[in-house]
C-alpha positions, 0 to 999 in steps of 0.5 A: 484070875486075869483074863487071857489077852488075845492080840492081833494086828489087822492089816487091810483085812477087817473081815478076818477080825470077825472070824478070829472073834468067833473062833475065840468065843467058841474055843476059849472057855475062860475069861478073855479079851480080844485086842486089835491093833490096826496097821492099815495103810492110811493115806490122805484121801483113803482111810477106808480100811482103817475105818472098817477095822475100827467099825468092826471092832465097835460092832463086836465090842473089841478094844481097838 
């Protein structure tokens, strides 16, 4: 059986990814994968939130 795909869009709030991940891990008993798409605003001299989202995904082993 294929895993359940949980998809979210992160927009300048990478801390929500952690809480979503922990909730999914707690409540889904079947096989699953969590995929994060970033819609963070990336400006020429400010890529901070986009980078934080990418780092959060790496920390939890999530697809980005």
